[in-house]
C-alpha positions, 0 to 999 in steps of 0.5 A: 603096523608102522610107516616103514612097513607100509613104505616096503609093501610091494608095488602091486600090494592093494593096500597101496591104493587103500585109503587107510593106508594113505594120508590123512587115515594113515596117521590116525590108524598108526595112533589107534595102533599105538593105543591098542600097543599101550593097552597090550602092554599094561595087560601083557597082549599083542595089539593084535589080541587087543584088537580082536578082543574089542571086536568080541566084546561087541554083542553083535559079533559072534566071531572074528575071522582072522588071518595069518601068513605064518605059524609065527603070526598065530602067537600074536593073536592066540590069546585074543579070547582071554583078554577082557577089556576094561570099560576105560580100555574100550572108551580109549579104543573107541575114542582113537577111532572116533579121532578125526585125521589130523 
């Protein structure tokens, strides 16, 4: 997700009204995307795969429901079950989630 992509949302897109896509949460969320991207780059994974792997490592979670709009999007998440995050990577993600919006 990028600011450019968000600006290009259609006028009737529900995300335009969602606080996660508006300031101040937008900046925090985009920083988190960059954290996921950096971890993914180190591991040869996409940000989506890292996010799903983080979700799946929670013992209370037995599965993750993901959605795609095209076959091409499947390649961005297909490897998530194979990603094993280190304790430091989990901490890095959780610190990003806990960071207050600036």
